[in-house]
C-alpha positions as CSV (number, residue, x, y, z in Angstrom):
1,M,96.2,96.2,99.6
2,E,98.6,96.8,102.1
3,K,98.6,99.7,104.2
4,S,101.8,101.9,105.1
5,R,102.6,102.6,108.5
6,M,102.7,105.5,110.1
7,N,105.8,105.8,112.2
8,L,104.4,106.9,115.7
9,P,106.5,108.5,118.2
10,K,108.3,106.0,120.5
11,G,107.6,107.3,123.9
12,P,108.9,106.3,127.0
13,D,109.8,102.8,127.7
14,T,107.9,102.9,131.0
15,L,104.9,103.4,129.1
16,C,102.0,100.8,130.6
17,F,100.8,100.2,127.1
18,D,102.1,99.0,124.0
19,K,101.5,101.6,121.3
20,D,101.7,99.8,118.1
21,E,98.4,98.1,119.5
22,F,96.7,101.7,118.4
23,M,97.6,100.5,115.0
24,K,96.1,97.4,114.7
25,E,93.4,96.7,112.3
26,D,91.4,94.5,115.1
27,F,92.2,97.6,118.0
28,D,89.3,97.5,120.3
29,V,89.4,100.0,123.2
30,D,87.7,97.8,125.6
31,H,89.9,94.9,125.0
32,F,92.6,97.4,125.0
33,M,91.4,98.6,128.6
34,S,90.9,95.2,130.0
35,D,94.0,94.0,129.1
36,C,96.0,97.3,130.8
37,R,93.4,97.1,133.9
38,K,95.0,93.7,134.3
39,R,98.3,95.3,135.2
40,V,98.3,99.0,136.2
41,Q,96.1,100.8,138.0
42,L,93.4,103.1,135.6
43,E,95.1,106.3,137.0
44,A,98.6,105.0,135.9
45,L,96.7,104.4,132.5
46,R,95.2,107.6,132.3
47,D,99.0,109.1,132.7
48,D,100.6,107.2,130.5
49,L,97.9,108.0,127.8
50,E,98.0,111.6,128.3
51,L,101.6,111.6,128.1
52,Y,101.5,109.7,124.8
53,Y,98.7,112.1,124.1
54,K,101.0,114.8,124.4
55,L,103.7,113.6,122.4
56,L,101.5,112.7,119.5
57,K,99.8,116.1,119.5
58,T,104.1,117.4,119.0
59,A,104.8,114.9,116.4
60,M,101.5,116.2,114.4
61,V,102.7,119.9,115.0
62,E,106.1,119.0,113.6
63,L,105.0,117.2,110.7
64,I,102.6,119.8,109.6
65,N,105.4,122.5,109.8
66,K,107.7,120.1,107.8
67,D,105.0,119.7,105.4
68,Y,103.6,123.6,105.0
69,A,108.1,124.1,104.5
70,D,108.0,121.7,101.8
71,F,104.8,123.3,100.6
72,V,106.2,126.7,100.9
73,N,109.3,125.8,99.0
74,L,107.1,124.2,96.1
75,S,105.1,127.1,95.4
76,T,107.9,129.6,95.7
77,N,109.9,127.3,93.1
78,L,107.1,127.2,90.9
79,L,106.4,131.1,90.8
80,R,110.1,131.3,89.9
81,S,110.0,128.9,87.3
82,Q,106.9,130.4,85.7
83,F,108.6,133.9,85.9
84,D,111.6,132.1,84.1
85,C,109.5,130.8,81.7
86,C,107.7,134.0,80.8
87,Q,111.1,136.1,80.6
88,P,111.6,135.0,76.9
89,Q,108.1,136.0,75.8
90,L,108.8,139.4,77.4
91,L,112.1,139.9,75.8
92,F,110.1,138.7,72.2
93,S,107.4,140.7,73.0
94,T,109.8,144.0,73.9
95,V,112.1,143.0,70.6
96,A,108.6,143.2,68.0
97,K,107.6,146.3,69.5
98,S,110.8,148.1,68.7
99,I,111.1,146.7,64.8
100,Q,107.2,147.5,64.9
101,S,108.3,151.0,65.7
102,E,111.1,151.3,64.0
103,V,109.1,149.7,60.8
104,C,106.3,152.1,61.2
105,S,108.9,155.1,61.2
106,T,109.7,154.5,57.9
107,E,107.7,155.6,54.9
108,F,106.3,151.8,54.5
109,C,103.9,152.6,57.5
110,K,102.8,156.0,56.1
111,P,100.0,156.9,54.6
112,F,100.1,157.3,50.7
């Protein structure tokens, strides 16, 4: 089964790690840390991870806001279509009551 890939935010080119490493099925934090420590100091890694974390958080909020707007639009459209569907029923009900009222006002509905 193929997993769908999530699009991660790009981030600056100066990051000391490849963001796509996090999405690998065999991602191992120990291997990741060991590999990064060969190239940069822990402080630099921490700074880059904090920066990328902030980017991820911002992207997540934007995604939630985008999906929330879609959800609100969907529910609004459903309510509108429900109202449109009920509109003829209200019209028929009003007409039926008018006809019933007219028929009952004649001698057919009066007691003998």
